[in-house]
C-alpha beads as a LAMMPS data file, in Angstrom:
LAMMPS data file: protein, C-alpha beads

378 atoms
377 bonds

1 atom types
1 bond types

-500.0 500.0 xlo xhi
-500.0 500.0 ylo yhi
-500.0 500.0 zlo zhi

Masses

1 110.0

Atoms # bond

1 1 1 195.517 254.238 17.324
2 1 1 192.855 252.384 19.597
3 1 1 189.880 254.593 18.939
4 1 1 189.780 254.891 15.356
5 1 1 186.354 255.391 13.350
6 1 1 185.296 255.844 10.220
7 1 1 182.170 255.976 8.250
8 1 1 180.654 252.789 6.475
9 1 1 179.157 254.716 3.938
10 1 1 181.857 257.279 3.102
11 1 1 185.273 257.951 3.917
12 1 1 185.433 260.362 6.607
13 1 1 187.059 259.435 9.851
14 1 1 188.404 260.026 12.828
15 1 1 191.233 262.619 11.723
16 1 1 187.958 264.857 11.987
17 1 1 188.117 265.393 15.702
18 1 1 184.190 265.963 15.713
19 1 1 183.322 263.438 13.989
20 1 1 180.345 261.255 15.429
21 1 1 179.069 258.270 14.039
22 1 1 175.042 256.706 14.261
23 1 1 174.066 253.435 15.721
24 1 1 174.717 251.858 12.288
25 1 1 178.184 253.709 11.909
26 1 1 176.819 256.107 9.361
27 1 1 178.555 259.619 9.709
28 1 1 176.623 263.497 9.965
29 1 1 177.748 264.292 6.631
30 1 1 175.869 261.596 4.804
31 1 1 172.867 261.351 7.223
32 1 1 173.421 265.815 6.565
33 1 1 173.247 264.334 2.517
34 1 1 170.006 262.416 2.580
35 1 1 167.975 264.403 4.931
36 1 1 169.161 268.130 3.746
37 1 1 170.534 268.153 0.751
38 1 1 169.086 265.485 -1.311
39 1 1 165.396 266.229 -0.702
40 1 1 165.960 269.951 -1.200
41 1 1 168.201 269.473 -4.708
42 1 1 166.653 269.038 -8.214
43 1 1 168.365 268.630 -11.547
44 1 1 165.649 267.795 -13.401
45 1 1 162.804 269.720 -15.061
46 1 1 161.967 272.109 -11.728
47 1 1 166.076 272.413 -11.457
48 1 1 165.902 273.511 -15.075
49 1 1 162.456 275.704 -14.674
50 1 1 164.436 277.143 -11.716
51 1 1 167.838 278.003 -13.658
52 1 1 166.036 279.247 -16.732
53 1 1 164.238 281.909 -15.129
54 1 1 167.144 282.684 -13.175
55 1 1 168.841 283.542 -16.524
56 1 1 165.967 285.661 -17.797
57 1 1 166.008 287.705 -14.597
58 1 1 170.186 288.282 -14.992
59 1 1 169.584 289.099 -18.657
60 1 1 166.290 291.506 -18.109
61 1 1 168.288 293.185 -15.648
62 1 1 171.266 293.124 -17.615
63 1 1 169.537 294.715 -20.105
64 1 1 172.067 297.841 -21.845
65 1 1 174.911 296.293 -19.878
66 1 1 178.486 295.700 -21.414
67 1 1 178.113 291.933 -19.372
68 1 1 175.259 290.821 -17.189
69 1 1 177.190 288.421 -14.727
70 1 1 180.815 287.643 -13.578
71 1 1 182.123 284.517 -12.747
72 1 1 185.711 284.355 -11.072
73 1 1 187.888 281.624 -13.312
74 1 1 190.573 279.525 -12.055
75 1 1 191.018 277.070 -15.008
76 1 1 189.343 274.348 -12.750
77 1 1 186.386 272.268 -13.655
78 1 1 183.544 274.236 -11.479
79 1 1 185.092 277.332 -12.781
80 1 1 185.234 276.329 -16.146
81 1 1 181.550 274.332 -16.492
82 1 1 180.139 277.472 -14.632
83 1 1 181.474 279.520 -17.413
84 1 1 179.901 277.191 -20.077
85 1 1 176.578 276.881 -18.416
86 1 1 176.266 280.289 -18.400
87 1 1 177.014 280.833 -22.208
88 1 1 175.355 277.656 -23.759
89 1 1 172.779 276.735 -21.267
90 1 1 171.804 280.197 -19.629
91 1 1 172.314 282.621 -22.616
92 1 1 174.061 284.771 -21.040
93 1 1 176.782 287.406 -21.238
94 1 1 179.559 286.865 -17.869
95 1 1 182.404 288.572 -18.207
96 1 1 185.311 286.182 -16.940
97 1 1 187.681 287.149 -14.123
98 1 1 190.638 286.095 -12.907
99 1 1 192.884 286.594 -10.356
100 1 1 196.688 285.628 -10.859
101 1 1 198.511 285.354 -7.370
102 1 1 201.287 284.315 -8.703
103 1 1 200.992 280.062 -8.380
104 1 1 199.252 279.796 -11.433
105 1 1 199.899 275.891 -13.346
106 1 1 200.499 276.049 -17.038
107 1 1 197.988 274.169 -17.319
108 1 1 195.251 276.170 -15.858
109 1 1 196.662 279.179 -17.543
110 1 1 195.885 276.889 -20.967
111 1 1 192.343 276.124 -19.574
112 1 1 191.551 279.711 -19.321
113 1 1 192.722 280.661 -22.958
114 1 1 190.801 277.841 -24.421
115 1 1 187.335 278.648 -22.471
116 1 1 188.192 282.028 -23.724
117 1 1 188.848 281.306 -26.908
118 1 1 186.296 278.700 -27.322
119 1 1 183.261 280.476 -25.706
120 1 1 183.874 283.870 -27.478
121 1 1 183.547 285.391 -23.822
122 1 1 185.918 288.311 -22.694
123 1 1 188.625 287.766 -19.706
124 1 1 189.805 290.325 -17.174
125 1 1 192.537 289.256 -15.504
126 1 1 193.324 290.974 -11.950
127 1 1 197.296 290.164 -10.679
128 1 1 198.005 290.580 -7.046
129 1 1 201.055 292.981 -5.523
130 1 1 203.363 289.767 -5.792
131 1 1 205.703 291.481 -3.040
132 1 1 202.424 291.727 -0.501
133 1 1 201.285 288.346 -1.437
134 1 1 204.476 286.810 -0.604
135 1 1 204.877 288.661 2.581
136 1 1 201.284 287.583 3.704
137 1 1 201.783 283.828 2.567
138 1 1 204.694 283.611 4.557
139 1 1 203.334 285.319 7.347
140 1 1 200.299 282.504 7.649
141 1 1 203.066 279.918 7.116
142 1 1 204.560 281.373 10.112
143 1 1 201.169 281.550 12.121
144 1 1 201.103 277.212 11.906
145 1 1 197.936 277.375 11.274
146 1 1 196.201 274.922 9.010
147 1 1 194.607 277.302 6.732
148 1 1 196.894 278.415 4.428
149 1 1 194.894 278.997 1.678
150 1 1 193.669 282.135 3.431
151 1 1 195.765 284.199 1.727
152 1 1 194.815 282.779 -1.663
153 1 1 190.987 282.683 -1.206
154 1 1 191.251 286.333 0.030
155 1 1 192.717 287.283 -2.642
156 1 1 190.252 285.791 -5.223
157 1 1 187.186 286.376 -3.870
158 1 1 188.151 289.608 -2.412
159 1 1 189.171 290.695 -5.936
160 1 1 186.402 289.153 -7.624
161 1 1 183.552 291.258 -5.334
162 1 1 185.398 294.384 -5.598
163 1 1 185.545 294.657 -8.746
164 1 1 181.791 293.661 -9.503
165 1 1 180.711 296.221 -7.061
166 1 1 183.289 298.926 -8.887
167 1 1 181.478 298.486 -11.791
168 1 1 177.704 297.607 -11.196
169 1 1 177.859 294.348 -11.984
170 1 1 175.123 292.536 -10.039
171 1 1 175.335 288.871 -10.205
172 1 1 177.780 286.635 -9.404
173 1 1 177.851 283.320 -10.504
174 1 1 180.020 280.903 -8.794
175 1 1 180.825 276.676 -9.053
176 1 1 179.635 275.748 -5.768
177 1 1 177.640 272.852 -6.223
178 1 1 176.329 269.656 -4.040
179 1 1 177.747 267.043 -6.750
180 1 1 181.523 267.365 -5.752
181 1 1 181.817 269.382 -2.483
182 1 1 178.501 268.437 -0.589
183 1 1 180.852 266.780 2.302
184 1 1 182.095 270.479 3.478
185 1 1 185.914 269.915 4.983
186 1 1 185.840 270.023 8.595
187 1 1 186.816 273.587 10.142
188 1 1 189.690 272.201 11.579
189 1 1 191.405 271.002 8.048
190 1 1 191.554 274.463 7.235
191 1 1 188.570 275.066 6.191
192 1 1 187.938 278.609 8.114
193 1 1 184.422 279.461 7.032
194 1 1 185.228 282.936 5.611
195 1 1 187.186 285.945 4.931
196 1 1 188.229 287.436 8.484
197 1 1 189.766 290.419 8.346
198 1 1 190.650 290.470 12.409
199 1 1 192.160 286.964 11.800
200 1 1 194.208 288.027 9.020
201 1 1 195.370 291.920 9.589
202 1 1 196.569 290.179 13.196
203 1 1 198.559 287.636 11.409
204 1 1 199.869 289.930 8.878
205 1 1 200.852 292.038 12.369
206 1 1 202.797 289.551 13.543
207 1 1 204.497 287.589 10.898
208 1 1 204.295 290.155 8.091
209 1 1 207.362 291.890 6.260
210 1 1 205.177 294.666 4.981
211 1 1 202.277 296.588 4.986
212 1 1 198.875 295.449 2.560
213 1 1 198.206 298.611 0.547
214 1 1 197.251 296.900 -2.463
215 1 1 196.021 293.282 -0.951
216 1 1 192.024 293.022 -1.439
217 1 1 190.354 292.361 1.638
218 1 1 186.149 291.996 1.657
219 1 1 185.626 290.826 5.442
220 1 1 182.807 287.989 5.139
221 1 1 180.554 290.618 6.704
222 1 1 180.813 293.129 4.468
223 1 1 180.027 290.373 1.446
224 1 1 177.077 289.064 3.587
225 1 1 175.270 291.748 4.259
226 1 1 176.824 295.614 2.465
227 1 1 177.367 293.779 -0.763
228 1 1 173.613 291.554 -0.447
229 1 1 171.734 293.503 0.956
230 1 1 173.018 297.695 0.474
231 1 1 174.518 296.630 -2.601
232 1 1 171.769 294.023 -4.085
233 1 1 174.912 291.713 -5.345
234 1 1 173.970 288.399 -5.502
235 1 1 175.336 284.781 -5.773
236 1 1 173.787 282.156 -7.922
237 1 1 175.040 278.459 -8.084
238 1 1 174.071 277.285 -11.620
239 1 1 175.704 274.034 -10.847
240 1 1 173.500 273.312 -8.497
241 1 1 170.503 273.204 -10.609
242 1 1 171.984 271.142 -13.665
243 1 1 173.477 267.346 -14.402
244 1 1 176.615 267.939 -13.026
245 1 1 178.696 264.474 -13.288
246 1 1 182.728 265.410 -12.636
247 1 1 183.562 262.756 -15.419
248 1 1 180.988 264.480 -17.721
249 1 1 181.893 267.793 -17.374
250 1 1 185.662 266.628 -18.195
251 1 1 184.285 264.852 -20.984
252 1 1 182.339 267.783 -22.063
253 1 1 185.188 270.454 -21.617
254 1 1 188.228 268.510 -23.784
255 1 1 185.439 267.747 -25.917
256 1 1 184.323 271.450 -26.709
257 1 1 187.154 273.423 -25.914
258 1 1 190.148 271.116 -25.428
259 1 1 190.299 271.821 -21.675
260 1 1 192.550 269.192 -19.832
261 1 1 191.398 267.727 -16.409
262 1 1 193.614 268.331 -13.375
263 1 1 194.782 265.127 -11.570
264 1 1 192.760 265.886 -8.665
265 1 1 190.780 268.679 -7.380
266 1 1 192.340 272.315 -6.920
267 1 1 195.347 271.307 -8.802
268 1 1 195.016 274.445 -11.050
269 1 1 197.208 276.376 -8.117
270 1 1 200.628 275.069 -7.366
271 1 1 200.795 276.443 -3.843
272 1 1 197.351 274.624 -3.365
273 1 1 198.335 271.819 -4.299
274 1 1 201.256 271.435 -2.724
275 1 1 199.499 272.732 0.332
276 1 1 197.045 269.833 0.294
277 1 1 199.130 267.493 -0.780
278 1 1 202.035 268.186 0.993
279 1 1 201.696 270.443 3.671
280 1 1 198.467 269.737 5.480
281 1 1 198.557 265.672 5.242
282 1 1 202.162 265.341 6.609
283 1 1 201.677 268.509 9.384
284 1 1 198.777 268.239 10.200
285 1 1 197.479 264.451 9.990
286 1 1 194.406 266.270 7.652
287 1 1 193.536 264.400 4.102
288 1 1 191.467 266.877 2.358
289 1 1 190.786 264.234 0.294
290 1 1 188.193 262.321 2.553
291 1 1 186.411 264.999 1.813
292 1 1 186.223 265.195 -1.896
293 1 1 186.156 261.774 -2.345
294 1 1 183.767 261.487 0.203
295 1 1 181.365 264.009 -1.536
296 1 1 181.919 261.827 -4.538
297 1 1 180.388 258.590 -3.095
298 1 1 177.462 260.505 -1.832
299 1 1 176.706 261.642 -5.039
300 1 1 177.379 258.292 -6.795
301 1 1 180.560 259.221 -8.735
302 1 1 182.893 256.827 -6.920
303 1 1 182.588 253.656 -5.035
304 1 1 183.717 253.293 -1.370
305 1 1 186.266 250.767 -2.162
306 1 1 187.848 253.436 -5.312
307 1 1 188.049 255.922 -2.701
308 1 1 189.709 253.674 -0.025
309 1 1 192.422 252.476 -2.343
310 1 1 193.401 256.128 -3.557
311 1 1 193.433 257.335 -0.420
312 1 1 195.691 254.633 0.651
313 1 1 198.736 256.609 -0.948
314 1 1 199.415 260.222 -1.673
315 1 1 198.263 261.254 -4.713
316 1 1 201.784 262.791 -5.677
317 1 1 204.817 260.852 -6.011
318 1 1 207.862 261.463 -3.447
319 1 1 210.075 262.992 -5.807
320 1 1 207.848 265.516 -7.363
321 1 1 206.504 266.652 -3.692
322 1 1 210.395 267.073 -2.942
323 1 1 210.952 269.273 -6.002
324 1 1 207.669 270.883 -5.339
325 1 1 208.652 271.503 -1.644
326 1 1 212.206 273.321 -3.007
327 1 1 210.097 275.839 -5.459
328 1 1 207.466 277.152 -3.009
329 1 1 210.531 277.809 -0.725
330 1 1 212.492 279.835 -3.304
331 1 1 209.356 281.350 -4.500
332 1 1 208.542 282.706 -1.322
333 1 1 212.253 283.868 -0.729
334 1 1 212.772 281.212 1.651
335 1 1 215.502 278.393 2.023
336 1 1 214.464 275.121 2.286
337 1 1 215.783 274.703 5.813
338 1 1 213.883 277.967 6.802
339 1 1 210.844 276.546 5.395
340 1 1 211.589 272.907 6.954
341 1 1 211.648 274.722 10.266
342 1 1 208.256 276.540 9.786
343 1 1 206.887 272.830 8.854
344 1 1 208.687 271.336 11.356
345 1 1 207.458 274.318 14.325
346 1 1 204.708 273.911 16.851
347 1 1 201.030 273.386 15.032
348 1 1 198.758 276.233 16.203
349 1 1 195.057 277.232 15.384
350 1 1 192.927 280.199 14.238
351 1 1 191.711 280.251 17.618
352 1 1 195.475 281.310 19.041
353 1 1 194.916 284.830 17.162
354 1 1 192.034 287.707 17.240
355 1 1 188.883 286.930 15.468
356 1 1 185.670 287.240 14.638
357 1 1 184.947 283.447 14.594
358 1 1 181.810 283.596 16.988
359 1 1 180.027 286.283 14.811
360 1 1 180.635 284.147 11.792
361 1 1 179.578 281.315 13.581
362 1 1 176.110 282.792 14.293
363 1 1 175.498 283.638 10.824
364 1 1 176.308 280.445 9.499
365 1 1 173.632 278.793 11.480
366 1 1 171.182 281.398 10.936
367 1 1 171.639 280.131 7.399
368 1 1 171.418 276.749 7.819
369 1 1 167.895 277.547 9.834
370 1 1 167.007 279.375 6.528
371 1 1 167.701 276.994 3.803
372 1 1 170.621 278.915 2.574
373 1 1 173.172 276.509 3.054
374 1 1 172.289 272.719 3.356
375 1 1 175.806 271.418 3.770
376 1 1 176.958 270.662 7.183
377 1 1 178.741 273.502 9.600
378 1 1 178.960 272.736 13.116

Bonds

1 1 1 2
2 1 2 3
3 1 3 4
4 1 4 5
5 1 5 6
6 1 6 7
7 1 7 8
8 1 8 9
9 1 9 10
10 1 10 11
11 1 11 12
12 1 12 13
13 1 13 14
14 1 14 15
15 1 15 16
16 1 16 17
17 1 17 18
18 1 18 19
19 1 19 20
20 1 20 21
21 1 21 22
22 1 22 23
23 1 23 24
24 1 24 25
25 1 25 26
26 1 26 27
27 1 27 28
28 1 28 29
29 1 29 30
30 1 30 31
31 1 31 32
32 1 32 33
33 1 33 34
34 1 34 35
35 1 35 36
36 1 36 37
37 1 37 38
38 1 38 39
39 1 39 40
40 1 40 41
41 1 41 42
42 1 42 43
43 1 43 44
44 1 44 45
45 1 45 46
46 1 46 47
47 1 47 48
48 1 48 49
49 1 49 50
50 1 50 51
51 1 51 52
52 1 52 53
53 1 53 54
54 1 54 55
55 1 55 56
56 1 56 57
57 1 57 58
58 1 58 59
59 1 59 60
60 1 60 61
61 1 61 62
62 1 62 63
63 1 63 64
64 1 64 65
65 1 65 66
66 1 66 67
67 1 67 68
68 1 68 69
69 1 69 70
70 1 70 71
71 1 71 72
72 1 72 73
73 1 73 74
74 1 74 75
75 1 75 76
76 1 76 77
77 1 77 78
78 1 78 79
79 1 79 80
80 1 80 81
81 1 81 82
82 1 82 83
83 1 83 84
84 1 84 85
85 1 85 86
86 1 86 87
87 1 87 88
88 1 88 89
89 1 89 90
90 1 90 91
91 1 91 92
92 1 92 93
93 1 93 94
94 1 94 95
95 1 95 96
96 1 96 97
97 1 97 98
98 1 98 99
99 1 99 100
100 1 100 101
101 1 101 102
102 1 102 103
103 1 103 104
104 1 104 105
105 1 105 106
106 1 106 107
107 1 107 108
108 1 108 109
109 1 109 110
110 1 110 111
111 1 111 112
112 1 112 113
113 1 113 114
114 1 114 115
115 1 115 116
116 1 116 117
117 1 117 118
118 1 118 119
119 1 119 120
120 1 120 121
121 1 121 122
122 1 122 123
123 1 123 124
124 1 124 125
125 1 125 126
126 1 126 127
127 1 127 128
128 1 128 129
129 1 129 130
130 1 130 131
131 1 131 132
132 1 132 133
133 1 133 134
134 1 134 135
135 1 135 136
136 1 136 137
137 1 137 138
138 1 138 139
139 1 139 140
140 1 140 141
141 1 141 142
142 1 142 143
143 1 143 144
144 1 144 145
145 1 145 146
146 1 146 147
147 1 147 148
148 1 148 149
149 1 149 150
150 1 150 151
151 1 151 152
152 1 152 153
153 1 153 154
154 1 154 155
155 1 155 156
156 1 156 157
157 1 157 158
158 1 158 159
159 1 159 160
160 1 160 161
161 1 161 162
162 1 162 163
163 1 163 164
164 1 164 165
165 1 165 166
166 1 166 167
167 1 167 168
168 1 168 169
169 1 169 170
170 1 170 171
171 1 171 172
172 1 172 173
173 1 173 174
174 1 174 175
175 1 175 176
176 1 176 177
177 1 177 178
178 1 178 179
179 1 179 180
180 1 180 181
181 1 181 182
182 1 182 183
183 1 183 184
184 1 184 185
185 1 185 186
186 1 186 187
187 1 187 188
188 1 188 189
189 1 189 190
190 1 190 191
191 1 191 192
192 1 192 193
193 1 193 194
194 1 194 195
195 1 195 196
196 1 196 197
197 1 197 198
198 1 198 199
199 1 199 200
200 1 200 201
201 1 201 202
202 1 202 203
203 1 203 204
204 1 204 205
205 1 205 206
206 1 206 207
207 1 207 208
208 1 208 209
209 1 209 210
210 1 210 211
211 1 211 212
212 1 212 213
213 1 213 214
214 1 214 215
215 1 215 216
216 1 216 217
217 1 217 218
218 1 218 219
219 1 219 220
220 1 220 221
221 1 221 222
222 1 222 223
223 1 223 224
224 1 224 225
225 1 225 226
226 1 226 227
227 1 227 228
228 1 228 229
229 1 229 230
230 1 230 231
231 1 231 232
232 1 232 233
233 1 233 234
234 1 234 235
235 1 235 236
236 1 236 237
237 1 237 238
238 1 238 239
239 1 239 240
240 1 240 241
241 1 241 242
242 1 242 243
243 1 243 244
244 1 244 245
245 1 245 246
246 1 246 247
247 1 247 248
248 1 248 249
249 1 249 250
250 1 250 251
251 1 251 252
252 1 252 253
253 1 253 254
254 1 254 255
255 1 255 256
256 1 256 257
257 1 257 258
258 1 258 259
259 1 259 260
260 1 260 261
261 1 261 262
262 1 262 263
263 1 263 264
264 1 264 265
265 1 265 266
266 1 266 267
267 1 267 268
268 1 268 269
269 1 269 270
270 1 270 271
271 1 271 272
272 1 272 273
273 1 273 274
274 1 274 275
275 1 275 276
276 1 276 277
277 1 277 278
278 1 278 279
279 1 279 280
280 1 280 281
281 1 281 282
282 1 282 283
283 1 283 284
284 1 284 285
285 1 285 286
286 1 286 287
287 1 287 288
288 1 288 289
289 1 289 290
290 1 290 291
291 1 291 292
292 1 292 293
293 1 293 294
294 1 294 295
295 1 295 296
296 1 296 297
297 1 297 298
298 1 298 299
299 1 299 300
300 1 300 301
301 1 301 302
302 1 302 303
303 1 303 304
304 1 304 305
305 1 305 306
306 1 306 307
307 1 307 308
308 1 308 309
309 1 309 310
310 1 310 311
311 1 311 312
312 1 312 313
313 1 313 314
314 1 314 315
315 1 315 316
316 1 316 317
317 1 317 318
318 1 318 319
319 1 319 320
320 1 320 321
321 1 321 322
322 1 322 323
323 1 323 324
324 1 324 325
325 1 325 326
326 1 326 327
327 1 327 328
328 1 328 329
329 1 329 330
330 1 330 331
331 1 331 332
332 1 332 333
333 1 333 334
334 1 334 335
335 1 335 336
336 1 336 337
337 1 337 338
338 1 338 339
339 1 339 340
340 1 340 341
341 1 341 342
342 1 342 343
343 1 343 344
344 1 344 345
345 1 345 346
346 1 346 347
347 1 347 348
348 1 348 349
349 1 349 350
350 1 350 351
351 1 351 352
352 1 352 353
353 1 353 354
354 1 354 355
355 1 355 356
356 1 356 357
357 1 357 358
358 1 358 359
359 1 359 360
360 1 360 361
361 1 361 362
362 1 362 363
363 1 363 364
364 1 364 365
365 1 365 366
366 1 366 367
367 1 367 368
368 1 368 369
369 1 369 370
370 1 370 371
371 1 371 372
372 1 372 373
373 1 373 374
374 1 374 375
375 1 375 376
376 1 376 377
377 1 377 378
């Protein structure tokens, strides 16, 4: 490709259609990290003081309640380490909340069990109606948009928020962090910015096989406005206030609880692993690993050469991916040929369907202006 370009610091490249490089060949993600994130990110004494002040406030408001906060637990690294920080460093009494959307790997289930036992915490698991989940996922596949984790993300996030609201749990602790996620995936790479009920319902009405009667949907405007300003719920990101090195965190969890690390980010879900390692790069030409590795480069946890070497080949071998393609097809009640036909269909985007992206964009820009979101958002 004659107009191919790649950042000289990280490995974000022109597969991001809006990538721009400065005169030194450095991308806007790296520039944003240096100019916006780094000056406002302290995991030393200042961060610790802020963390403990938060802990004191959460404890105070949780007096007399069974739990003082809630943590969505997937079994992956970020949420697992958040649970550890909440209990062992902040001294909180979190309820661990897991949404089972039908795609858990055995490793994720094992990690959740180890953390629950090791930390002595309670776990609540919400099981999503599989027929509704399956119908919605097939609908999204047929929509041909790159945002194929939209159904799972909606279930995870909405299930957690609805439960927290109904049980009057004010504080939601999340594993979102700068250390491994400072390079936000471009929206074109399937990173639609929030739960858009209009988009979900339009795709389901066109391609779904059933009405979503029990499937949880909390629209982005609801949780950004109603849940926050009317119900008083707060989202806390403790991993931004503690030293959080990926390899060190994996080692700590393994040593303390027997937790097992994954080959790559998001591999706790069998569907997400398939989507990010097979569907997205082969159908759309987007490698989410570029953003994941670039975050680690920016935060000094991976060298650029290491990232280039790893991105040069698939994360999983061809035979494994072939078997996963067959597994996903059969689990969704599709033949391999039917899934292949969808895979070979004409690619589309969320803008081919009804949506409220314009309103979401306004809200995102306001958050960026107020310093509530420091990652790059176009």
